[in-house]
Residue, then its C-alpha position, 0 to 999 in steps of 0.5 A: m334226474s331233474e323233476v322235468d323228466p318224470f313230469v314229461n314221462a307222466i304226460r307221455f304215458l297218459t296222453r297224446f300231448p306232444v312232448p320230447s322223446t326220451e332215449s332211455l328210461d330208468d327201471d323206476w321211471l313209472a314210480r317216479a312219474a306217478k306223483y305227476f299223474p294228477a297234474v296230468g289229470l288237471m291238464v286233461g280236465a282243463l282241456s275238457a272243461l274248455v271244450f264244455v264252456i265253449a260248446a255251452r255258448f252255442w248249444s245246451g243239453l247233452i251236446p257240450a257234455v258229449l264234446a267235453v267227454a269226447a275231448s278227454i277220450w281223444v287226448t288220452g287215447a282212451f287209455h283209461e277206458d281201455g283199462l276199464a273194459d279189459t278189467v270188466d271183461g277179465f273179472g266177469g269172464g275168467s274162472s281163475v286168476e290165470a284166465r282173468l289175467a289172460i283175458m285182460k291182456n287180450s286186445r279184443i273187447g268182450t260183451y262185459g267190456t263193451l257194456a262197461l264202456a257204454l255205461a261209463t260214457l253215458l254216466r259221465i255225459g249224463a252227469l255233466a249235462t245236469l250242471l251249469p257250465s261253471v260247475a261242470a268245468a270245475a267238476l271236470l278239473a277235480s274228477h280228472a285229477c282225483g281219478r289219476g290220484a286214486g290210481v296212484l294210491v292203488m298202484n302204491a298199495l297193491p302188489h302187481a298181479g301176474d308177471p311184470s316182465a310180460t306187461k307192456v309197461m316196465y313196472s318197478a318194485g319200488a314204491l312211492s315215497r311219502r313225499e311223492i304221495v303228498v305231491a300227488l295229493e297236493f295236485c288232487l287238492a288243487g283240482l278240488l279247490p274250484v268246485l270246493l269253493m262253489r259247491p263244498s257239500a257236493v264235493v263231499v258227496g262226490l268224494i264219498i261215491a268215488g271212494g266207494l266205487a274205487a274201494f269196490v274195484v280194489a276189493k274185487a282186484r284183491r279177491l279175483i287176481g290178487g293185486s292190481t294191473g295197469d288195467v285195474l288202475g285204469a278202471v279205478e280212474q274211471v270209476v272215481e271220475i264217474g262217481f265224483l261227477l255223479g256226486i256233484a250232479a246229485a248234490a248240485 
């Protein structure tokens, strides 16, 4: 299988971008595509950054930030936001591992999930609204790439919780190779470079906050459900994105 197929599968899995359909998928297609998740994050971040920069030519304040975040939500179909809401609902409302996993699989959103979505969206918009357009654009590239990269690392580090056969996505027991992890991290570094050149100290603050929030979600997932799920990976992506933007805003 060429590297085109995993890249196309990554785009199809994470976004609404039109790509050729695949008639059949190997059992390990998700693991092979995962190394390109940060690259897809760069694509989403680039679209969001473009919307922000164009909107900033006509409006100031919150409007460019709102439109930029809305663009990223639209192009991903709120994929990661859905994972965040389900995770918070499950962790907050379940009294056992089985109950938490059942809540996370339920398509309905609860009070905890609704509040989490509202706060996550407001924090991203608020952080972006404090930044110059050039810094905001660079921060969007980095946050989207690193958010997906963090999801890849967690997917590789934690066992899948629950019954893999009952999930919407076919999970492979095979882990990513060291080379595949390096490729994913290289795309994360590519996303970080623009903002690193403009605000190197802010990048450090952003990564510290993002890493702390991701570690918190991972620790909760280990304790409450014994591993990760697709929803947990979505939650990790969201908190890394939020944490990085908050760090850039605080330091810049």
